[in-house]
N, C-alpha and C positions, 0 to 999 in steps of 0.2 A: 771051815775047819776051826779057825780061831774062835768063831762065835759059838760053835758047839762046845769047845773047851770052856769058854766063859760060862755058858749055861750050866755045864756040869759042876763047875766050881760053886756057882750060886746055889743050885738046888741040892747038891750033896751036903752043903752046910746048913740047909733049911733056914736060910736067912729070911726074916720077915721085915719088910721095910715099913716105916711109919708113913702116914699120909703126909705128903709134902705141903707144909704150911709155913708161913713166915712167923716165927716166934720171937725174932730179934728185930729191932729197929735199925734202919740204915743211918739213923741220925748219929753223927760222930761228935756232936757238940760236947758230950759228956767226957770225952777223952781228949787230952792235950795233944795237939798236932802242931807240926812246924814244917814249913817249906824250906828246903835248903838247896844250894847249888854246889856241885863238886867240880872243880876246874879240871879240864882236859885240854889237850893241845889245840883242838879245833873249836873249843867253846866251853860248854859245861854239861854235866849230867844233872838233871833235875831229880829231886827226891822228896818224899813226904815221910815224916817221922811221926809215929804214934807212940805216946808214952814217955818214959823217963829218958832224957837225952844224956844222962850221966852213966848209963849202963850200956854195955855192948848189945846192939839190937840184932834181931833176926833180919837178914837181908832177904827181901821179897822181890821176886823177879816175875814179870808178866809174860804173856804170850805175844805171838807175832801180830803186829799192827794194833795191839791193845796198848795200855799204859798203866801207870801205877794205880789208877783209879779202880783197877780190877780187884784191889784188896780193900776198897772202902767199906764194904759190908762186913768183912771178916776181921780185918785188922783191929778194930776197936775191941772185939771180944778177946783176941789173943793178947793185946797190949796191956790188959789188966794183969797178966801173968808175966809177960816179957815184951819189951818194946819192939816195934817193927819199923824198919826202914825200907820203904818201897821206892825203887828207882824207875824212871822212864829210860828205857834203853835208848841209845843214840838214834835220832830220827823219829822217835816216838814221843807222844805227850808234849812236855815242856822242855825236853832236852834238845841240845843243838844237833843239827844235821851234820853229817860228814861233809868235807869240802867238795865243791864241784869237781867232776871228773872221777870221783872215787865212788865205789859201790859198797854195799853191805855184804859181809861175809859171815856165815853162821859160826865159824870157828873163831871169830874175833870176840865173841861174847864171853867165852871162858877167860880170855885175856882181860876183859872189862872187870870180871869178878876179881881176878888177881890184882888188878889196879886198885880197886876199891879196898881190898884187904890191906894193901900196902899203904894206901893214902890215909886210912883211919888207924893204921898201926895195930890192927887186931891180931892177937896171937892165934886165934882160931876164927873160923867163920861159920855161921849158922845159916841154913838156906831153906827158904819156903818158896816154892816155884810152881809155875803153871806152864804147860805147853812148851813153846820155844824156850822159855826161861828154865823149865825143868830139864830139857835136853842139854842146854848149856851148862847147867849146874851139875848134871850127872858127869859130863865130860870133865869139868873142873874137879869134882870130888874123886874121880878115878885118877886124874893126873897128879893131884896134890892130896893124897889120902890123909896125910898127917896134919893138914891145915883145916880140915872140916870136922866139926864135932857132931853135927847131925844134918840130915838132908830130908826134907819133906817135899814130895812131888805130887802134883795133882793132874791126873789123866794122861801124862806123857812121861816117858823115861828115855827112850831112844827114838830116833827118827823112824817113821814107818817105812816099811819095805814096799817100794813101788816097782812097776814094770820098767826096766831100763829102756826099752824101746820107746815108751811114752816120754821119758825124760829127754832122750836124744832127739826125738821128733819135735819136741817143744823148744829146745834150746835155741834154734835159729830165730824164732819169733821173739823169745824172751830177750835175747841179746839186742835185737833191733829196738825193742821197746825200752830197754835200758838206755841205749844211746839217745832215743827220742826224749826220754824224761830228763836227761842231762841238759837238754836245751830249754826246758820249761821250768827251771827251778825258781825263777823270779816271777813267774806268772801266778795270779790267784786262781785256784781251782774252781770248778763249778760250785755254786752256793745253793742252799736250800733253807726252808723253814726248819725250826727245831724238830717238829714232828716228822717232817720229810727225811731229815738227816738221821734221826733215830730209827726210822723204819728201814732206811738203807743199811744201817749198821746191823740191825736185827736180821734182815733178810740175807745180808752178805755173809753172815755166819750160819746160814741155813737154820735160823731161829734158835741157835745155841745160846745167843745172848738175848734175853727177853727185852721187850720194849722198855720196861722200867730200868733194867740194867744198862741198856744202851744210853739212856740219859745220864747214868752215873759215869760211864766212860767218856761221854761227850764233854764233861766238865774240864778234862785235860786234853781231849781229842778234837776239839773244834774251836775255831776262831770266828769272830764276827766279820762279815764281809765289809770291805771298804767301799764296795760299789753299791751295796744295799744293806743298811744297818739292821734290817729285819730278817736277814738271812745269814747262814753260817756255812763254813766249809771245813772239810777234814784238814787238820793242821799237821798231820804226820807227813813225813817225807814220801812223796809219791814213788820214789825209787824203791821203797820197801816192797811194793806190790810185785816187783819182778826179781826178788831175791833168788839166786841160784842155789837151790837145796841139792847139794851133790850127794848121790847115793854112796854108801860105804860098804866095803866087802864084809861079809859075815864074820870072817876070821878076825878082822880088825875090831869090830864092835864087841865080839865075844872076848877078845883079849882085854879090851878096855874095861868092860863091866866086871870082870873078875877082880879088878883093883878096887872096887867099891867096898870099903870095910867099915865105914861109919854107921851108926844107927840110922836106919832109913825107913821112912813111912811113905808108902805109895798108896794113893787113893784113886781108884778107877771108877769113873762114871759109866754106868752100864748102858746109858742111852747115847753114848758118844761113839762115833765111827772110828776114832783114832785109837791106836795102840791095840787093835784087835786082830791084826794080822798074825800069822803063825810066827813070823820072825820076832815080833815084839813079845809075844807070849813066851817063846823059847828063851829070849834074852832075860826075861823076868825070872824064869825057872833057873837059869844059870846064876843070877844074883842070889836067889833064895838058897841055892845049894852052897854058895861060897860065902855068904854073909849071914851069920846066925842072928844078927840084929836087924834083919830086914823083915818088914811085915807089910802085908797088902790087905786092903779092905775095899769092898765094892759098895757103892752107894747109888741110889737112883738119881738120875739127872743127866744133863747134857755136858758137853765139853767144858762149859763155864759153870759147873755146879757150885764152885766156891763163891762165885759172884751172884748167882741167882738164888741159891739156897744155902747160905753159910751155916745155918743151923745143923745141916747134915754132916758137915766136915769138921766143925769146931770141936765136938766132943772127942773125935778120934785124935785130933791134933793135941788137945789138952791132955788126954790120957798118955799119949806118946811123950810129951814134954815132962810129965810127972813121973812116968816110968823110968826115965833116964836122968831125972833131976835137972832138966834144962829149963824149967819154968821160971827161974830167976838166977841171973848172973851179975 
């Protein structure tokens, strides 16, 4: 049903897509970058800044088990118009893991956004987000509507609607695996050659992340093995694999998204299986009905379209920033 609606939207607008080619280099040497660490009670949040450090940046948030490197191809393009600060969420990339005995909770991510806003003393916050980061940012934007000047989301807005029976059936196994991972926090995970680990990341995303893009993510997502210096292992917290994504009632999500009032750009990748269910489509329709500054665009590509083909999303983002005069602050 959702796929049929998506096709109707695409073909009714007679959209013609360009041939997908890389017209932009992933080389970020021409753009000033800076690595920073933001202190938190359990350690630090790592971040990468592109552009002018004297202006308020756009806060860029990555997806589940990815890292700030997901913005490496796109951030240099945007930072010529507005600086970008991309964080590694806790447990991801170069950020600290949560303490032993603690687990990751999806609703803690909006609190992280609030913490960053307060830490940097930003009057407003600007958001560029993908997947898990976009879901977290939507929740923040709805809870704190006066604190967000704009929100850009790529391929996700709300958590997909899944069969509750599947969730409940999997919970016992997930809880056991969570407890098991708590006992392995000091152990080095299995290691691989660079090509092997890139292929694992590529296939683990059902080829959503290309092999080239996997190598980009590995810059922050892998560490050299202490047992074999020719091999590498995934450096993210293994507890992330077993995060409990709790389904939410329709009336709750509907009430939430009605609070989204800031200018919002949603970019949907048409080859992605995410956010295509009827529930997600209906929530987007509610947003469009209640927010006159909401716009949606469809582009060819996988869930990681911004990472694999930044040239497809950059013009849309630039037009959006210029439309609302957010390209320089």
